[in-house]
C-alpha positions, 0 to 999 in steps of 0.5 A, a space after each residue: 518107684 513101685 519098687 520103692 514102695 514095696 519095700 519092707 518097712 522093718 529095717 530102717 537103716 535100709 531107707 537112706 539106700 533106697 532114697 538115694 537110689 531113686 534118682 538113679 531110677 527116675 527116667 526122662 518120662 518121669 522127669 518131664 511128667 515132674 516138670 510138666 506138674 509143677 508148670 501147671 501148678 505154678 501156672 494153676 496158682 497164678 490162674 488163681 491169683 490173677 483170678 484173685 486180684 480179678 476177684 478183688 478189682 471186680 468187687 471194688 470197681 462193683 462198689 465204686 460204680 455202686 458209688 457212683 449210682 448212689 451219686 448219680 441218684 442223689 444228683 438225680 434227685 436234686 437235679 429233679 427237685 430244681 427242675 420243679 422248683 424251676 418250674 414254680 418259678 417259672 410258673 410265678 414268674 409268668 403270672 407275675 410278668 402277667 399281672 404286670 403287663 396287665 398293672 402297666 397297661 391300667 397304669 398307663 390309661 391311668 396316666 393319660 387320664 391323669 394327665 387329661 385331667 391336669 390339662 383340666 386342672 391346669 385350664 381352670 386353675 389359669 381360670 381361676 387364677 385371672 379371677 382371683 387376680 382381678 379379684 384381688 385387685 378389686 379387694 385391694 383397690 376398696 381398702 385402699 380408697 377407703 382408707 385414704 378417705 379416713 385419713 383425708 377426714 380424721 388426718 390420721 395416715 395409720 390406716 392408710 399405711 396398714 392398708 398398702 401394708 396388707 395389699 403387699 402382703 397379700 400380692 406377695 403370698 399372690 406370687 402373681 408376677 403381672 401384681 409386681 408394679 403395684 406391689 412397688 408402687 405401693 411400697 414408694 407411697 408407704 414409704 413416702 408417706 411414713 417419711 413425710 409424717 416422721 418429718 413433720 412430726 419430728 419438727 413439730 414435736 420439737 417445737 413443742 418440747 421447746 414450748 413445754 420447757 419455756 412455759 414455767 419461764 413465761 412471765 405474766 401479767 401480773 408479774 411486775 416485777 420480772 414483765 421485763 427481765 431486763 432494765 426497766 424504764 427508770 433504769 435509763 436514768 442511771 444515777 452518774 458516779 459523778 454526780 452531787 449528792 443532792 441529785 444522786 438521793 432525788 433519783 434514788 427517790 425517784 427510782 424507788 416510787 417508780 417500783 412502788 407504783 406503776 400507772 398503766 391500761 388494764 384491757 383484762 382485769 382477771 389476768 392481773 388480779 390471779 392469785 399465785 396458786 391459780 398461777 401455777 394451775 393456769 401453767 399446768 393447764 397450758 402445758 396440758 393443752 400443749 399436750 394434746 397439740 402433741 397427740 394431735 400432730 402424732 394422729 395427723 388430726 390436723 383439724 384438732 392441731 389447729 384448735 389447740 394451737 388457737 386456744 393456747 395462743 389466745 391463753 398465751 395472749 391473754 395471761 402473759 405479758 406480750 413485752 417479755 422477750 421469752 412471751 415473744 418467743 412462745 409466740 413466734 413458735 406457735 405461730 411458725 406451729 400454725 404454719 406448718 399445720 396450715 400447710 400440710 399437704 393432703 395424702 396422695 397415692 397417685 402410683 399405687 391409683 395409678 397401678 391399680 387402674 393398670 392391674 384392674 385393666 388387665 396390662 
């Protein structure tokens, strides 16, 4: 190789000859050295490649580790914040539990006090209830007895019925089972008084209605032509159909004479001398007395009803014809009304009185 390097460069055609001669001049040592250099270059290149790959891997790992450190740092910060928050919440929970325990102890104390007060109030209410029931029974008894006395004096059952109804409502509001028998007794007495008053009043009012309808048809004493309403005494001698003419004429004249002249005894001249307009006012006055009698019966005023009945009966016997059937029917109705008023029983509330006595005794 040194020989070839020393060759002159003037003649260019000689170069191929020199290049062709080089391999021929290389020795085995040169070949080994050349192989060694080539191998070293390959090893160096491989080492460089491995180093480059290792460097790239190291850089990638370094970046990954950096990212992991950042993530761990962030997670550590979050965990630290959560830990602080958990500690705060735990401290607050502990304080809440402590406050709750204190409040629970206070509530238990108050519940005990309330239970004690409740027992005391129940005892007080029971005593008040017993005294209230006793006061209620006393008030009802006083009101019922006062209304009974008023009903016996006036004959009006409305105050007694009102007292029984008020007592019933007061017992219903009190809602005491012990007073239930008293309430039932008051209801029975009220129903009995109401039914008796309705039945008596309905029968008496019916008779009064019949009397008032018959007032306009009652004949007065001075109404001679209409006093009997049927056959007169002279009509008993009726003219026979086969009688001779002179007998028929005589009977006719006698009948006319009897119709013109009437002979009788007058015990009450004022009744006979009534004018037609006075007869009208007499009937209207009788109707007013019957209306007063109706009001007295409705209000259960027995004395007033008896007085009005006596007045109506005296007027009927004084001014109206007693021989008339209508007058006799009216007199019969008046007698029935008088008997009904006389047979009126006094008001009795035995069930209520007995129940009041039982309730007052505490049984």
